[in-house]
C-alpha distance (Angstrom), angle and dihedral (degrees) to the residues before:
residue distance angle dihedral
M1 . . .
E2 3.83 . .
N3 3.79 120.6 .
N4 3.70 119.4 -115.4
W5 3.78 105.0 -156.0
E6 3.74 94.6 -165.0
D7 3.87 89.6 59.2
I8 3.79 105.2 23.3
F9 3.75 94.2 163.0
R10 3.86 93.3 46.2
L11 3.73 90.1 -121.6
D12 3.74 93.0 157.2
D13 3.88 91.3 63.1
Q14 3.81 89.6 58.6
L15 3.78 96.3 52.5
S16 3.77 123.6 97.7
E17 3.79 119.5 -120.9
E18 3.85 89.9 -105.5
E19 3.81 93.0 51.1
R20 3.86 89.6 50.9
M21 3.76 91.4 49.4
I22 3.79 92.3 49.2
R23 3.80 92.2 48.4
D24 3.82 92.6 47.1
N25 3.72 94.1 48.5
V26 3.83 92.7 49.2
R27 3.82 91.5 45.1
E28 3.85 90.0 52.3
Y29 3.77 91.8 49.2
C30 3.88 92.8 47.1
Q31 3.84 93.5 48.0
K32 3.83 99.7 41.3
S33 3.80 103.3 31.6
L34 3.77 111.1 15.1
M35 3.86 104.9 39.0
P36 3.89 96.0 60.7
R37 3.75 93.2 49.6
I38 3.80 92.7 45.9
L39 3.84 90.6 52.5
E40 3.82 91.3 47.7
S41 3.87 90.9 45.9
N42 3.79 90.3 51.4
R43 3.72 94.6 49.3
N44 3.85 98.4 42.9
E45 3.79 99.7 29.7
T46 3.81 93.9 -120.4
F47 3.73 134.3 140.4
H48 3.76 129.2 -136.2
P49 3.83 109.9 -155.4
E50 3.74 92.8 -179.7
I51 3.82 87.9 74.9
F52 3.76 89.0 74.7
K53 3.84 94.1 52.9
E54 3.80 90.0 50.1
M55 3.72 92.6 50.5
G56 3.79 89.9 48.9
D57 3.83 90.0 52.4
L58 3.84 90.6 50.3
G59 3.85 88.4 53.1
I60 3.86 92.7 -118.4
L61 3.83 96.2 126.9
G62 3.75 113.8 85.8
A63 3.82 87.5 -8.3
T64 3.89 96.9 162.6
I65 3.83 94.0 52.9
K66 3.75 114.9 102.8
G67 3.76 112.2 -140.8
Y68 3.75 128.5 -5.2
G69 3.89 88.6 95.3
C70 3.77 93.1 -61.6
A71 3.83 127.7 127.0
G72 3.78 99.9 -116.6
I73 3.85 95.1 -146.5
N74 3.85 124.2 167.1
Y75 3.72 125.3 -92.8
V76 3.87 93.9 -107.3
S77 3.80 88.6 59.6
Y78 3.87 89.5 44.8
G79 3.82 88.5 54.1
L80 3.81 91.8 49.0
I81 3.82 91.0 52.0
T82 3.74 92.5 47.6
R83 3.77 91.2 50.1
E84 3.76 93.2 50.7
I85 3.75 93.1 49.4
Q86 3.77 93.3 45.0
V87 3.75 91.5 56.7
T88 3.85 86.4 58.5
A89 3.77 106.7 32.9
L90 3.90 119.5 -3.6
P91 3.81 98.3 -174.0
L92 3.81 91.6 47.7
A93 3.84 89.4 51.1
C94 3.82 94.0 50.7
N95 3.82 94.1 51.8
L96 3.81 98.8 39.1
L97 3.77 101.0 45.3
F98 3.78 100.5 42.6
Q99 3.83 105.0 39.6
C100 3.82 99.1 78.6
T101 3.85 92.3 33.3
Q102 3.85 91.6 58.1
F103 3.74 94.1 45.8
I104 3.76 94.3 50.9
T105 3.82 93.0 59.3
S106 3.77 94.4 58.6
A107 3.82 110.3 24.0
L108 3.84 131.3 99.1
R109 3.76 116.2 -102.9
S110 3.76 93.6 -110.0
R111 3.78 92.4 51.8
K112 3.81 90.1 47.7
M113 3.72 92.8 56.1
N114 3.79 91.4 48.0
Y115 3.74 102.7 44.3
C116 3.88 103.4 30.2
L117 3.84 91.9 57.3
K118 3.76 89.4 50.2
W119 3.82 93.1 45.9
Q120 3.81 94.0 46.4
K121 3.84 90.0 53.9
E122 3.77 89.2 37.1
T123 3.76 97.4 -129.7
L124 3.84 85.4 130.0
L125 3.73 124.4 45.3
G126 3.78 122.5 -149.0
A127 3.78 137.7 -165.6
L128 3.75 135.8 -154.8
A129 3.83 118.2 -128.1
C-alpha cells in the first residue's frame, strides 16, 4: 500500500459521497472566490460583505441547524466545511460558522425563526461577545 501524504489517515475513504461533495464544493468556492478577496483584504485593509451573502447562498451558515432555513448537515460535513474555510481565512471561519450555532442553543423559538433565517441568508450580521 502506497502512502498518500495529502491524506495520510485515508480520511477520504471514510467519507460518504455527500460529505465529499460538500467538501469539494466548499474547497472550490474558497480557492476560486474567497482566497483572492481575502488576500486583497489583508493587503489593503478592506472588507467584502458580499462574502457573507455568498456563504449563505451556499448553505454554509448555520449548516448543522435543522430547520429555520438552514441545511441541517451532519457534524462531519460541518468539520469539513470549517477545515476548508480555515485554510483560506481562519478569523472569517470562526465568526461565520459559530454565530448562528451559538444563538440557536439559547434563544426563544420566535427569535430563532426571525434571526436564523436572516443569518442564513446573511441579510443580518451577528457578532460573538
